[in-house]
C-alpha positions as CSV (number, residue, x, y, z in Angstrom):
1,M,14.6,277.2,-8.0
2,T,14.2,273.5,-8.8
3,M,17.4,271.6,-8.1
4,Q,18.0,268.7,-10.5
5,S,21.7,268.4,-10.4
6,L,24.8,269.1,-8.3
7,N,25.4,272.2,-10.4
8,D,21.9,273.5,-9.5
9,F,22.6,272.9,-5.8
10,L,25.9,274.6,-5.7
11,Q,24.8,277.6,-7.8
12,Q,21.8,278.2,-5.6
13,A,24.1,278.0,-2.5
14,G,26.3,280.7,-4.0
15,I,29.2,278.3,-4.5
16,N,31.9,278.4,-7.2
17,Y,33.5,275.2,-8.1
18,V,35.9,273.3,-10.4
19,V,35.8,269.6,-11.3
20,Y,38.7,267.3,-12.0
21,D,38.7,263.9,-13.5
22,M,40.4,261.6,-10.9
23,G,40.3,258.3,-12.9
24,R,42.8,258.4,-15.8
25,R,44.7,261.7,-15.8
26,M,43.9,264.4,-13.3
27,V,42.6,266.9,-15.8
28,R,40.1,269.6,-15.2
29,L,36.7,269.2,-16.8
30,T,35.1,272.2,-18.5
31,P,31.8,273.4,-17.0
32,Q,30.1,272.4,-20.2
33,Q,31.5,268.8,-20.0
34,F,30.4,268.5,-16.4
35,N,26.9,269.9,-17.0
36,Q,26.3,267.8,-20.0
37,F,27.4,264.7,-18.1
38,E,25.3,265.5,-15.0
39,N,22.2,266.0,-17.2
40,A,22.9,262.7,-19.1
41,A,23.3,264.6,-22.4
42,N,26.8,263.2,-23.0
43,A,28.8,260.2,-21.9
44,Y,31.5,260.8,-19.3
45,P,34.7,261.8,-21.4
46,T,37.2,259.7,-19.4
47,P,35.5,256.7,-17.7
48,L,37.4,254.2,-15.7
49,Q,36.0,250.9,-14.5
50,Q,32.5,252.1,-15.6
51,H,32.6,255.0,-13.2
52,A,33.2,258.7,-13.3
53,W,35.9,259.5,-10.6
54,L,35.6,263.2,-9.6
55,G,37.5,265.6,-7.5
56,I,35.5,268.8,-6.7
57,I,36.8,272.0,-5.2
58,G,34.2,274.4,-4.0
59,W,34.4,277.9,-2.4
60,Q,32.2,280.8,-1.4
61,K,32.1,283.4,-4.1
62,D,35.0,285.9,-3.7
63,D,36.5,283.9,-0.8
64,K,38.7,281.0,-1.8
65,S,40.0,280.7,1.7
66,Q,36.7,279.1,2.7
67,H,36.7,276.0,0.5
68,F,35.9,272.3,0.5
69,I,37.0,269.3,-1.4
70,W,34.7,266.3,-2.3
71,F,35.7,263.1,-4.1
72,L,32.9,261.3,-5.9
73,K,32.7,257.9,-7.7
74,L,29.5,257.9,-9.8
75,P,28.4,254.7,-11.7
76,L,27.8,254.9,-15.4
77,D,25.3,253.0,-17.5
78,E,26.2,250.9,-20.6
79,L,26.4,254.0,-22.7
80,G,28.9,255.7,-20.4
81,K,26.3,258.2,-19.2
82,I,25.6,259.0,-15.6
83,N,23.3,256.6,-13.7
84,P,20.4,258.9,-12.9
85,L,19.5,257.0,-9.7
86,A,23.0,257.6,-8.3
87,R,22.8,261.3,-9.3
88,D,19.4,261.7,-7.6
89,E,20.6,259.9,-4.5
90,L,23.6,262.2,-4.2
91,L,21.5,265.3,-4.7
92,H,18.9,264.1,-2.1
93,Y,21.7,263.5,0.4
94,L,23.2,266.9,-0.2
95,I,19.8,268.7,0.2
96,E,19.0,266.7,3.3
97,Q,22.3,266.8,5.0
98,L,23.9,270.0,3.8
99,G,21.1,272.2,2.5
100,Q,20.7,274.3,5.6
101,Q,24.4,274.8,5.9
102,L,25.0,275.9,2.3
103,L,21.8,278.0,2.0
104,S,22.3,279.7,5.4
105,S,24.3,282.8,6.2
106,D,26.9,280.7,8.0
107,K,28.5,279.3,4.9
108,A,31.9,278.8,6.4
109,T,30.8,275.5,7.7
110,T,31.1,274.1,4.1
111,T,34.8,273.6,4.8
112,E,33.9,270.9,7.3
113,V,31.8,268.8,4.8
114,E,32.9,265.3,4.4
115,L,31.4,262.9,1.9
116,T,33.6,259.8,2.4
117,A,30.7,258.1,4.3
118,L,28.4,258.5,1.3
119,P,28.2,255.4,-1.0
120,H,29.4,257.6,-3.9
121,G,32.3,259.1,-2.0
122,F,35.8,257.7,-2.1
123,T,39.3,258.4,-0.7
124,P,42.0,258.7,-3.4
125,G,45.3,256.8,-3.0
126,E,48.3,258.6,-1.5
127,D,49.8,259.6,-4.8
128,S,46.5,261.0,-6.2
129,M,45.8,262.9,-3.0
130,A,49.2,264.5,-3.0
131,M,48.8,265.6,-6.7
132,F,45.3,266.8,-6.1
133,H,46.3,269.0,-3.2
134,A,49.1,270.4,-5.3
135,K,46.7,271.3,-8.1
136,A,44.1,272.6,-5.6
137,A,46.6,274.9,-3.9
138,Q,47.7,276.3,-7.3
139,H,44.1,276.9,-8.4
140,L,43.1,278.5,-5.1
141,G,46.1,280.8,-5.2
142,Q,47.7,279.2,-2.2
143,P,51.4,278.7,-1.7
144,P,52.9,275.2,-2.2
145,S,53.5,272.9,0.8
146,R,56.4,273.3,3.2
147,F,58.0,270.3,1.4
148,Y,58.3,272.2,-1.9
149,E,61.7,274.0,-1.4
150,H,63.2,270.8,0.0
151,A,62.1,268.9,-3.1
152,R,63.7,271.6,-5.3
153,E,66.9,271.4,-3.3
154,Y,67.0,267.6,-3.8
155,L,66.4,267.9,-7.5
156,S,69.3,270.4,-7.8
157,G,71.6,267.7,-6.5
158,Q,72.7,269.7,-3.4
159,Q,71.9,266.8,-1.0
160,G,72.9,264.0,-3.2
161,Y,70.4,262.0,-5.4
162,D,70.8,259.0,-3.1
163,Q,69.1,261.0,-0.3
164,W,65.6,260.5,-1.9
165,A,64.1,258.8,1.2
166,F,64.1,262.2,3.0
167,I,62.0,263.9,0.3
168,G,58.4,264.5,1.1
169,M,56.0,263.1,-1.6
170,Q,54.0,266.3,-1.4
171,G,57.0,268.4,-2.4
172,L,57.6,266.4,-5.6
173,A,53.9,266.8,-6.4
174,D,54.1,270.5,-5.9
175,V,57.1,270.7,-8.3
176,A,55.2,268.7,-10.9
177,A,52.2,270.9,-10.6
178,R,54.3,274.1,-11.0
179,L,56.3,273.4,-14.1
180,D,55.5,277.0,-15.2
181,Q,57.5,278.3,-12.2
182,P,61.1,279.5,-12.7
183,D,63.7,276.7,-13.0
184,N,61.4,273.8,-12.2
185,Q,61.6,272.2,-15.6
186,D,65.3,272.8,-15.8
187,L,65.7,271.2,-12.4
188,L,63.8,268.1,-13.5
189,Q,65.8,267.7,-16.7
190,Q,69.0,268.1,-14.8
191,A,68.0,265.6,-12.2
192,L,66.3,262.9,-14.3
193,P,69.5,261.1,-15.5
194,H,70.7,260.7,-11.9
195,L,67.5,259.7,-10.1
196,P,67.3,256.3,-8.5
197,T,64.3,254.1,-9.5
198,Q,62.0,255.1,-6.6
199,P,62.1,258.9,-6.9
200,F,62.0,258.6,-10.7
201,G,58.9,256.5,-10.5
202,Q,57.3,258.8,-8.0
203,L,57.9,261.9,-10.1
204,C,56.6,260.2,-13.2
205,R,53.3,259.3,-11.4
206,F,52.9,263.0,-10.7
207,L,53.9,264.2,-14.2
208,E,51.3,262.0,-15.9
209,H,48.7,264.6,-14.8
210,E,50.5,267.5,-16.4
211,T,51.1,268.7,-20.0
212,I,54.9,268.4,-20.4
213,S,57.3,269.7,-23.0
214,P,58.9,267.4,-25.7
215,Q,62.3,268.1,-24.1
216,L,61.1,266.8,-20.7
217,A,59.4,263.8,-22.3
218,E,62.7,263.0,-24.1
219,S,64.5,263.2,-20.8
220,I,62.0,260.8,-19.2
221,I,62.3,258.3,-22.1
222,N,66.1,258.4,-22.0
223,R,66.1,257.8,-18.2
224,A,63.7,254.9,-18.6
225,S,66.0,253.4,-21.2
226,D,69.1,253.7,-19.1
227,D,71.0,250.4,-19.4
228,K,72.6,250.9,-16.0
229,D,69.3,250.0,-14.4
230,P,68.3,246.7,-16.1
231,E,66.6,245.1,-13.1
232,N,64.1,248.0,-13.0
233,S,63.6,248.5,-16.7
234,Q,60.1,247.1,-16.8
235,V,59.0,249.4,-14.0
236,N,60.7,252.3,-15.6
237,T,58.9,251.6,-18.9
238,V,55.5,251.6,-17.2
239,V,56.1,254.9,-15.3
240,A,57.6,256.6,-18.4
241,L,54.6,255.7,-20.5
242,R,52.3,257.2,-17.9
243,A,54.5,260.3,-17.5
244,I,54.6,261.3,-21.1
245,A,50.8,260.9,-21.6
246,G,50.5,264.6,-21.5
247,C,53.4,265.4,-23.8
248,S,52.6,268.2,-26.2
249,N,54.3,266.3,-29.1
250,Q,52.1,263.4,-30.1
251,N,54.6,262.0,-32.6
252,L,57.3,261.7,-29.9
253,R,54.8,259.8,-27.7
254,Q,53.6,257.5,-30.3
255,A,57.1,256.7,-31.5
256,F,57.9,255.6,-27.9
257,I,54.7,253.5,-27.7
258,H,55.7,251.8,-31.0
259,K,59.1,251.1,-29.6
260,V,57.7,249.6,-26.4
261,L,55.2,247.4,-28.3
262,A,58.1,246.0,-30.3
263,G,60.3,245.5,-27.2
264,E,60.8,242.8,-24.5
265,Y,58.1,244.1,-22.2
266,A,55.3,244.5,-24.8
267,R,53.2,241.7,-23.5
268,D,53.4,242.8,-19.9
269,I,49.9,243.6,-18.7
270,E,51.1,246.6,-16.7
271,V,52.7,248.0,-19.8
272,L,49.6,247.5,-21.9
273,A,47.4,248.9,-19.1
274,A,49.6,252.0,-19.0
275,I,49.2,252.6,-22.7
276,S,45.4,252.2,-22.8
277,G,44.9,253.8,-19.4
278,R,47.0,256.9,-19.9
279,C,47.7,257.1,-23.6
280,W,44.4,255.9,-25.0
281,E,44.1,258.9,-27.4
282,D,47.1,257.6,-29.3
283,L,45.2,254.4,-30.0
284,G,43.0,256.4,-32.2
285,N,45.9,256.0,-34.7
286,D,44.9,253.1,-36.8
287,T,48.3,251.6,-37.2
288,L,49.2,251.9,-33.5
289,C,45.8,250.5,-32.5
290,R,46.3,247.4,-34.7
291,V,49.7,246.7,-33.2
292,Y,48.4,247.2,-29.7
293,L,45.4,244.9,-30.1
294,N,47.6,242.1,-31.6
295,V,50.0,242.4,-28.6
296,L,47.1,242.6,-26.1
297,A,45.9,239.2,-27.5
298,I,49.1,237.5,-26.2
299,N,49.4,239.5,-22.9
300,T,50.9,238.0,-19.8
301,S,47.5,237.8,-18.1
302,G,45.8,235.9,-20.8
303,Q,42.1,236.2,-21.7
304,S,41.1,238.0,-18.5
305,G,43.6,240.7,-19.2
306,F,42.5,241.0,-22.8
307,T,38.8,241.2,-21.8
308,Q,39.4,243.8,-19.1
309,L,41.5,246.2,-21.1
310,L,39.3,245.8,-24.2
311,K,36.1,246.6,-22.3
312,D,37.8,249.6,-20.7
313,L,38.9,251.0,-24.1
314,L,35.4,250.4,-25.7
315,M,33.8,252.5,-22.9
316,I,35.9,255.7,-23.8
317,P,34.0,258.1,-26.0
318,G,35.6,258.2,-29.5
319,M,37.5,254.9,-29.1
320,R,35.0,252.4,-30.1
321,E,35.3,253.0,-33.9
322,P,39.2,252.7,-34.1
323,V,39.2,249.7,-31.8
324,M,36.5,247.9,-33.7
325,Q,38.3,248.6,-37.0
326,G,41.4,247.1,-35.5
327,L,39.5,244.0,-34.3
328,R,38.0,243.5,-37.8
329,D,41.3,243.9,-39.5
330,P,41.6,241.1,-42.1
331,D,45.3,240.9,-41.3
332,R,44.8,240.5,-37.5
333,S,46.8,237.7,-35.9
334,E,45.3,234.3,-35.2
335,E,45.8,235.0,-31.5
336,L,43.7,238.2,-31.8
337,A,41.0,236.4,-33.7
338,R,40.9,233.7,-31.0
339,A,40.9,236.2,-28.1
340,L,38.1,238.2,-29.7
341,G,36.0,235.1,-30.2
342,Q,36.3,234.3,-26.5
343,F,35.4,237.9,-25.7
344,L,32.3,237.8,-27.8
345,S,31.2,234.4,-26.4
346,Q,31.6,235.8,-22.9
347,L,29.3,238.7,-23.8
348,G,26.7,236.3,-25.2
349,A,26.9,233.9,-22.3
């Protein structure tokens, strides 16, 4: 068999695998999405910083106990499609370094494969790693970590909500990844009003990768709006925006985004980055997109912040048209017209 892609390589080696996006929200890509991307038929669905950030779990057929995990950061061209040179370089490396292992009878050695030394390999941050391991364990049918029950006890209030420093990060990630398990959502909704800023933020950073119920999203929004925590309200706004990105009720999420864009932290670059980085699909709404762009033009980081977030949005498949419509709006602010002019002059320089 001629091998022209990572899929070809793993299929010939008898490896089953799943692929997760690691850039925006940790969501599983369908086999069709990944294959079309690898073959340069389609743009990557969720690019970040002109790269596809991938987490791959592979295992020998019918034996998930023998598995491996790879993290890959693949560059994209100006159309958001895979850079074929990077793909071919990766495939050449795999064939040269791992081909004999994967194609031999001794396939257990695939568990020892490390790609962090490869130019296209990367090591996720601590939060992302914890969440990925939580998702991987669930997908592979493995139990959660030893920190899971301790985290559940903390969320129940048994130890006191001020005892957050003793809770393992992996345990909170496991709870977030297992919202379908008995009592986990109830535990979260019970705990949210009482959580100090640090564990609230940590939990939100895990929940952003999950589909959450409107009830849980409302609890998160209410906690973020808690007047008893004014010095941390900006931070709470950012993490809440990220956490409700996967809320199943789009109207609830968009109402909160509208509220934030009319509030005191609207111009904050971290707030605006949370909206476009995690809730970008909501900017497909014409009205919301126009409001966002006008606020982005007066963000706290100036022209550099405007340029960076606008470029990022325009790279996402399906976002170019609504963003361009917002930029061409005859009722756009003078600040937006000025920022757009500078943006276009930079492109032409």
